C-alpha positions as CSV (number, residue, x, y, z in Angstrom):
1,M,0.0,0.0,0.0
2,I,2.8,2.4,0.9
3,R,4.5,1.7,-2.4
4,L,1.3,2.4,-4.3
5,L,0.7,5.6,-2.5
6,S,4.3,6.7,-3.2
7,R,3.8,6.1,-6.9
8,A,0.5,8.0,-6.8
9,L,2.3,10.9,-5.1
10,L,5.0,10.9,-7.7
11,A,2.5,11.0,-10.5
12,F,0.6,13.9,-8.8
13,L,3.8,15.9,-8.4
14,A,4.8,15.2,-12.0
15,V,1.5,16.6,-13.2
16,C,1.7,19.7,-10.9
17,Y,5.4,20.5,-11.6
18,I,5.7,23.4,-14.0
19,P,9.3,24.2,-15.1
20,I,10.4,27.9,-15.3
21,V,10.0,29.2,-18.8
22,G,11.5,32.5,-19.6
23,R,9.6,35.1,-21.7
24,G,10.8,35.5,-25.3
25,A,9.8,36.0,-28.8
26,E,6.5,34.3,-29.8
27,P,7.4,30.9,-31.4
28,E,6.6,30.2,-35.0
29,A,3.5,28.2,-35.8
30,R,4.3,24.5,-36.3
31,P,2.4,21.3,-37.0
32,A,0.5,19.8,-34.1
33,S,2.8,16.8,-34.3
34,L,6.4,16.5,-35.4
35,G,8.1,13.4,-36.7
36,L,11.8,12.7,-36.3
37,E,14.1,15.0,-38.2
38,I,17.9,14.7,-38.2
39,T,20.3,17.4,-39.5
40,D,24.1,17.3,-39.5
41,V,25.6,20.3,-37.6
42,F,29.3,19.5,-37.5
43,R,31.2,17.2,-40.0
44,A,34.6,15.6,-39.4
45,G,37.2,17.2,-41.7
46,E,35.5,20.6,-42.1
47,G,37.6,23.6,-41.2
48,G,40.7,21.4,-41.1
49,Y,39.6,19.6,-37.9
50,R,39.9,15.8,-37.9
51,T,36.8,15.3,-35.9
52,Y,34.2,17.0,-33.7
53,R,33.2,15.4,-30.4
54,I,31.5,16.1,-27.0
55,P,28.3,18.0,-28.0
56,S,26.6,20.6,-25.7
57,L,23.3,22.3,-26.5
58,A,21.5,25.3,-25.1
59,L,18.2,27.0,-25.8
60,T,18.0,30.6,-24.9
61,R,14.9,32.4,-23.6
62,K,14.4,33.9,-27.0
63,G,14.6,30.5,-28.8
64,T,18.1,30.5,-30.2
65,L,19.8,27.1,-30.2
66,L,23.5,27.2,-29.3
67,A,25.5,24.1,-30.3
68,V,29.1,23.7,-29.2
69,C,31.6,20.9,-29.4
70,A,35.2,19.9,-29.1
71,A,36.9,20.5,-32.4
72,R,39.9,18.2,-32.5
73,L,42.5,19.6,-34.8
74,D,45.4,17.2,-35.0
75,G,44.2,14.0,-33.3
76,F,41.2,11.9,-32.2
77,N,42.0,11.5,-28.5
78,D,41.2,13.6,-25.4
79,W,44.7,15.2,-25.3
80,A,44.8,16.5,-28.9
81,N,44.9,20.2,-29.9
82,I,41.2,20.9,-29.1
83,D,39.2,24.2,-29.6
84,T,35.6,24.9,-28.5
85,M,33.5,25.4,-31.7
86,L,30.1,27.1,-31.9
87,R,27.2,27.2,-34.3
88,R,23.9,29.1,-33.7
89,S,20.3,28.5,-35.1
90,T,17.4,31.0,-34.8
91,D,14.9,28.8,-36.7
92,G,14.7,25.6,-34.6
93,G,17.7,24.0,-36.2
94,K,16.7,24.4,-39.8
95,T,19.7,26.6,-40.6
96,W,22.9,27.3,-38.8
97,T,25.5,30.1,-38.7
98,P,29.0,29.3,-39.9
99,Q,31.0,27.6,-37.2
100,E,33.3,29.8,-35.1
101,V,35.9,29.2,-32.4
102,V,34.7,30.3,-29.0
103,T,37.9,29.4,-27.1
104,D,41.3,28.5,-28.4
105,D,44.3,28.1,-26.1
106,G,47.1,27.3,-28.6
107,R,47.9,23.7,-28.7
108,N,46.2,23.0,-25.3
109,V,43.0,21.0,-24.8
110,V,39.9,23.2,-24.5
111,D,37.0,20.8,-23.8
112,N,34.0,19.8,-21.6
113,A,31.9,22.8,-22.6
114,T,28.9,22.9,-20.2
115,F,26.0,25.4,-20.5
116,V,23.9,27.0,-17.8
117,V,20.8,28.9,-19.1
118,D,19.5,31.5,-16.6
119,P,15.7,31.4,-16.9
120,T,15.4,34.9,-15.2
121,S,17.7,36.8,-17.6
122,D,19.1,36.6,-21.1
123,T,22.5,35.5,-19.8
124,I,24.0,32.2,-21.0
125,Y,26.9,30.7,-19.0
126,L,29.5,28.5,-20.6
127,L,32.0,26.6,-18.4
128,Y,35.0,24.7,-19.8
129,Q,38.4,23.3,-18.9
130,I,41.8,24.0,-20.3
131,G,44.4,21.2,-20.1
132,Y,42.2,19.3,-17.6
133,E,43.8,21.5,-15.0
134,R,42.1,24.9,-15.2
135,A,38.4,25.8,-15.1
136,Y,36.9,28.9,-16.7
137,L,33.6,30.6,-17.3
138,K,32.3,32.8,-20.1
139,T,29.0,34.5,-20.5
140,S,26.9,35.9,-23.4
141,S,23.9,38.2,-23.2
142,D,23.3,38.5,-26.9
143,E,22.2,35.0,-27.9
144,G,25.8,33.7,-28.2
145,V,26.9,36.3,-30.7
146,T,29.6,37.6,-28.4
147,W,31.2,36.3,-25.2
148,S,32.7,37.9,-22.2
149,P,36.4,37.5,-21.4
150,P,37.1,34.2,-19.6
151,R,37.0,34.2,-15.8
152,E,39.0,31.5,-14.0
153,I,37.2,29.5,-11.3
154,T,39.9,26.7,-10.7
155,S,40.1,27.7,-7.1
156,V,36.6,26.2,-6.5
157,F,38.0,22.8,-7.2
158,E,40.8,23.1,-4.6
159,K,38.2,22.2,-1.9
160,F,38.1,18.7,-3.3
161,R,41.7,18.5,-2.3
162,D,41.6,20.4,1.0
163,R,38.3,19.1,2.3
164,D,37.9,15.7,0.7
165,G,41.6,14.7,0.4
166,F,41.3,13.9,-3.3
167,D,44.6,15.0,-4.9
168,W,43.3,15.5,-8.4
169,K,45.4,16.0,-11.5
170,V,42.5,16.1,-13.9
171,L,39.4,18.3,-13.6
172,A,36.4,18.6,-15.9
173,M,32.8,19.6,-15.9
174,G,29.7,18.1,-17.5
175,P,29.9,18.0,-20.4
176,G,26.5,19.1,-21.7
177,H,24.6,21.3,-19.3
178,G,24.1,22.3,-15.7
179,I,20.7,23.1,-14.2
180,V,19.0,26.0,-12.4
181,L,16.8,25.0,-9.5
182,K,13.4,26.5,-8.7
183,N,15.1,28.5,-5.9
184,G,17.6,30.0,-8.4
185,R,20.6,27.9,-7.5
186,F,22.9,27.0,-10.4
187,V,24.2,23.4,-10.2
188,V,26.9,22.0,-12.5
189,P,28.1,18.4,-12.6
190,V,31.9,18.0,-12.4
191,W,34.4,15.1,-12.2
192,L,38.0,14.8,-11.2
193,A,40.8,12.2,-11.5
194,T,44.2,11.6,-9.9
195,Q,45.9,10.5,-13.2
196,H,45.9,11.7,-16.8
197,S,44.2,8.4,-17.8
198,H,41.1,10.0,-16.1
199,R,41.2,7.3,-13.4
200,P,40.7,6.8,-10.5
201,S,37.9,9.4,-10.5
202,I,35.1,10.9,-8.5
203,S,31.9,12.7,-9.4
204,A,30.6,15.8,-7.6
205,T,28.9,19.2,-8.2
206,I,29.8,22.9,-8.0
207,Y,27.0,25.4,-7.4
208,S,26.3,29.2,-7.3
209,D,23.6,31.0,-5.3
210,D,24.3,34.4,-6.9
211,Q,23.8,33.8,-10.6
212,G,27.3,32.7,-11.3
213,A,29.2,35.5,-9.5
214,T,30.7,33.1,-7.0
215,W,30.9,29.3,-6.9
216,Q,31.2,26.7,-4.2
217,A,32.2,23.0,-4.2
218,G,29.4,20.6,-3.3
219,D,29.9,17.2,-1.7
220,V,31.3,14.2,-3.6
221,V,28.4,12.3,-5.1
222,V,30.3,9.0,-5.7
223,R,33.9,7.8,-5.3
224,S,35.7,5.0,-7.2
225,T,35.2,1.7,-5.4
226,D,35.1,-2.0,-6.5
227,R,31.3,-1.6,-6.9
228,T,31.4,1.8,-8.6
229,P,34.8,2.0,-10.4
230,N,35.7,5.4,-12.0
231,P,32.6,7.5,-11.9
232,S,32.9,10.4,-14.2
233,E,30.5,12.3,-16.5
234,H,27.1,12.7,-15.1
235,V,23.8,14.7,-15.7
236,L,21.4,16.3,-13.3
237,I,17.7,17.0,-13.2
238,E,15.4,18.6,-10.6
239,L,12.5,16.4,-9.6
240,A,8.9,17.5,-8.9
241,D,9.5,17.3,-5.1
242,G,12.5,19.6,-5.3
243,R,15.2,17.0,-5.0
244,V,18.0,16.7,-7.5
245,M,18.6,13.4,-9.3
246,D,22.1,12.6,-10.5
247,N,22.6,10.0,-13.3
248,I,26.2,8.9,-13.5
249,R,28.5,7.0,-15.8
250,T,30.8,4.4,-14.2
251,E,33.0,1.5,-15.4
252,S,31.0,-1.0,-13.4
253,K,30.6,-4.5,-14.5
254,E,26.9,-4.0,-13.9
255,H,26.8,-1.8,-17.0
256,R,23.9,0.2,-15.6
257,R,23.5,3.9,-14.9
258,L,24.2,4.9,-11.3
259,V,21.7,7.2,-9.6
260,S,21.9,9.3,-6.5
261,Y,19.7,12.0,-4.9
262,S,20.2,15.3,-3.0
263,A,17.8,17.7,-1.4
264,D,19.7,20.7,-2.7
265,G,22.0,19.5,-5.6
266,A,25.1,20.0,-3.5
267,T,25.0,18.1,-0.2
268,G,23.8,14.9,1.4
269,W,23.8,12.7,-1.7
270,S,22.1,9.3,-1.2
271,E,23.9,6.0,-1.5
272,P,24.2,5.5,-5.2
273,T,22.1,2.7,-6.7
274,F,22.0,1.1,-10.2
275,D,19.0,1.8,-12.4
276,R,18.4,-1.6,-13.9
277,A,16.3,-0.1,-16.8
278,L,19.2,2.1,-18.0
279,F,22.0,0.3,-19.8
280,D,25.4,2.0,-19.7
281,P,28.0,1.1,-22.3
282,V,30.4,3.5,-20.4
283,C,29.4,6.7,-22.2
284,M,28.0,10.1,-21.5
285,A,24.2,10.5,-21.4
286,S,21.7,13.4,-21.3
287,M,18.4,14.3,-19.6
288,A,15.7,16.9,-20.0
289,R,12.2,17.6,-18.8
290,L,9.2,17.4,-21.2
291,A,5.8,18.8,-20.4
292,G,2.5,17.1,-21.3
293,G,0.6,18.0,-24.4
294,A,-2.4,17.4,-26.5
295,G,-2.6,13.9,-28.0
296,T,-0.1,12.5,-25.5
297,S,-0.2,10.8,-22.2
298,G,-0.3,14.3,-20.7
299,L,1.9,13.8,-17.7
300,Q,5.1,15.7,-17.0
301,A,8.0,13.5,-18.1
302,I,11.7,13.1,-17.9
303,L,13.7,12.2,-21.0
304,F,16.9,10.2,-20.9
305,A,19.2,9.5,-23.9
306,N,22.3,7.4,-24.4
307,P,23.6,4.6,-26.6
308,D,21.7,1.4,-25.6
309,S,24.2,-1.0,-27.1
310,S,23.3,-3.9,-24.9
311,A,22.8,-6.1,-28.0
312,W,26.4,-5.5,-29.3
313,K,28.6,-7.2,-26.8
314,K,31.0,-7.9,-29.7
315,G,32.3,-4.3,-29.4
316,V,33.5,-4.6,-25.8
317,T,36.9,-2.8,-25.4
318,K,39.8,-3.7,-23.2
319,S,38.6,-1.3,-20.5
320,G,35.2,-3.1,-20.4
321,A,33.3,-0.4,-22.4
322,W,30.7,-1.7,-24.9
323,A,30.4,-0.4,-28.5
324,R,28.8,3.0,-28.7
325,R,25.7,2.7,-31.0
326,N,21.9,2.7,-31.0
327,V,21.3,6.1,-29.3
328,T,17.9,5.8,-27.7
329,V,15.6,8.2,-26.0
330,R,13.6,6.9,-23.0
331,M,10.7,8.6,-21.2
332,S,9.6,8.4,-17.6
333,T,6.3,9.9,-16.2
334,D,7.0,8.9,-12.6
335,E,10.0,11.0,-12.0
336,G,12.6,8.5,-13.1
337,Q,11.3,5.5,-11.2
338,T,10.5,3.6,-14.4
339,W,11.2,4.1,-18.1
340,P,8.5,2.4,-20.1
341,V,8.8,4.4,-23.4
342,A,11.8,4.2,-25.7
343,R,12.5,5.1,-29.3
344,V,15.7,4.7,-31.2
345,I,17.2,7.8,-32.7
346,E,20.2,6.3,-34.5
347,P,20.7,2.5,-34.7
348,G,24.2,2.8,-36.0
349,R,27.4,4.0,-34.4
350,S,26.5,6.9,-32.0
351,G,27.6,8.2,-28.7
352,Y,27.5,11.4,-26.5
353,S,24.5,13.6,-26.6
354,D,22.9,16.7,-25.0
355,M,19.2,17.5,-24.9
356,T,16.9,20.4,-24.5
357,V,13.1,21.1,-25.0
358,D,11.4,24.3,-26.2
359,R,8.2,25.9,-24.9
360,D,6.2,24.0,-27.5
361,G,7.4,20.6,-26.4
362,V,9.8,20.1,-29.4
363,V,12.8,18.0,-28.2
364,Y,16.3,18.8,-29.6
365,L,19.0,16.1,-29.2
366,L,22.5,17.0,-30.3
367,F,24.5,13.7,-30.6
368,E,27.6,12.0,-32.1
369,R,26.9,9.6,-35.0
370,S,28.7,7.5,-37.6
371,N,32.4,6.5,-37.5
372,V,35.2,7.8,-39.6
373,T,37.6,4.9,-38.8
374,G,35.4,1.9,-39.5
375,K,36.9,0.0,-36.6
376,E,34.4,-1.6,-34.3
377,G,36.4,-1.0,-31.1
378,E,37.2,2.6,-31.9
379,F,34.6,5.5,-32.1
380,V,35.5,8.7,-33.9
381,P,32.3,10.5,-34.9
382,A,31.9,11.5,-38.5
383,F,29.1,13.9,-37.5
384,I,27.5,15.7,-34.7
385,S,23.9,15.8,-35.6
386,L,20.6,17.4,-34.3
387,A,17.6,15.2,-33.9
388,K,14.3,17.0,-33.6
389,F,11.0,15.3,-32.5
390,D,8.1,15.7,-30.2
391,R,6.3,13.7,-27.6
392,A,3.7,12.2,-30.1
393,W,6.6,10.7,-32.1
394,L,8.3,9.4,-28.9
395,E,5.1,7.7,-27.8
396,G,4.7,6.0,-31.2
397,K,1.7,8.1,-32.3
398,R,3.5,9.5,-35.3
399,E,6.3,8.2,-37.5
């Protein structure tokens, strides 16, 4: 009986929960239902870059899509000469501005771009790391056309050394996006490691209670143990009851996403548990909230996307990761307790993603797809593409 009441309460909260939506230009009229559309945004080789990886996506209050990624100039790996590349779209992803470099630090790595969109202003925040040893923040107040000079925030990460005794040599945030809680707190997922191999590692958050003016280090969410080896990239969402759910990548033999909860997104994280419904090939994932709508189940929902490659064990690497393919979007209408709805976005090689939803309920998923090497155990995306769909398509009510 208690369990039934708990589920009923979750469903009630999900219906009542209304996300903050900023005022902006009136959206263009669109069909009542939208099928799946996929558009390539970044292509390997263009601009002299060997590949583009690690997509991050933001939607401004005025409806501009900002797509950024890691433009890898002279190599495929995480330690290549990497710049942060940006494209903008003001028509829902139909057309894009020419790509432009947002941050270039010579031959150094510039990566892990992570957006925060302030729902109470027109300011967009972009966090990133340089050389996996310094953290920075830029802002834009004109739809990503221009950006402020960088502000270093590396000192925030020192608390993980001083307070938690974790002598990191690698720091990173996201990638993807942080969240803004109903009380205005900015929360950004971060991860750190003691070796350049990105292992051993921990996952944690940093947060700001003054719209990004100052930042604090939250508690460690999960450490590397035999049960949860090398937690790293993770994604956050605020639940209907005000808690924050963290969904985490690990190298566990369970090959399931790890989940933890906090009352405020910074402290008191619960003991992490594996979500048996969410396969993890050891890859970044993304989440977003989707409102109900006409012709759908009507409940507030949480969306989750990652490569569900559970059927491709052939592609397992030496580190235990499974092949990255079959990016799939799942939907939960009980605040992440179950995930009964799923649709495949890309059945072929596909990997990292980031997701956002507009005020009309159109879902935008920026994701890596295809493979330039052709090798099963190696994934170098040929494209970063934008998938666009709505809830009716996700629920199988439209092809």
